[in-house]
C-alpha positions, 0 to 999 in steps of 0.5 A, a space after each residue: 702172192 704178197 710178195 708177187 703184188 708188192 715185186 709189181 712195184 719195181 717193174 712198174 715204178 722204177 722205169 717211171 721215176 727215173 724217165 718221168 719223175 727224175 728225168 734220167 732217160 732210158 739209159 739208167 733203166 737198162 743199167 739198172 735192169 741189166 744189174 737186176 739180171 745179174 744179181 739172179 744169175 749170180 744168185 742161180 749160179 750160187 745156190 747150184 754150189 750151196 745147195 747142200 744147205 738145207 735150212 729152209 727157215 734162213 732160206 725164206 725168211 732172210 730173203 723176205 727180210 732182206 727185200 723188204 730192207 731193199 726196197 726202201 734201200 732203194 726208194 733212200 737212193 731214189 729220193 736222195 739229189 744224186 747225179 746220173 753216175 750216182 743213180 747208177 752205181 747205188 741202184 745198180 748195186 741194189 737191184 743186183 742185190 734184189 736180184 740175188 734175194 729174189 732168185 734164192 726166194 723162187 728156187 727154194 720155193 720151187 725145190 721145196 715144193 717139188 721135193 715134198 709134194 707127191 708126183 701124182 699132185 706135183 703138176 696141180 700144185 705147181 699149177 696153181 701157185 703159179 696161176 696164183 702169182 700170176 694173177 695177182 701181177 695184174 692187180 699189181 700193175 693197176 695199183 701200182 700204176 696209179 700210186 706212182 701217177 699219183 705220187 710226188 715221189 716214187 721213193 716214198 712208194 718204195 720206201 712204203 713197199 719196203 716196210 710193208 714187206 717188213 712187216 708182213 714178213 715178221 707176221 708170217 714168220 710164225 706162221 712159217 716156222 709152225 708150217 716147216 715144223 709140221 711138214 717136217 713132223 709128216 716128212 719123218 713118218 
């Protein structure tokens, strides 16, 4: 839920910054969103080829850390005095990487959920997770709309967002490790 809340900054803030703060127009927003979609597609295909790697810790924690760094890099890119082409190239590369990262994280969580939750509870667990993640989106939209409209430069918001993501990941890492260890202990029986 925290990741989805922080991720809302991307869908709200990026078009706002590019159009209102940097005056780059609509075309660049389309390029960056396309790069994000291509990243999602590439990750989906790669996960199909490399699905035999069952290291859950790596598949969860590395994308969470990368997501924090990618948000920070995106923020730095939006602060730098680039031309439209510069923002397009650097922004597209970062958005492609964000698309790859978020897709790996989503696929890993969904596959793990489907393979570990008993079949008779799977529908309830999936629905609960989907509702919880969807319910946080309006809160993120309201929060980040307010933040971006009242910030002088939205690049700083992305840097702060990435930093919060990194701290959240570091705080949650011991809990995730313990949860995976407990789950594996019960799965063996």
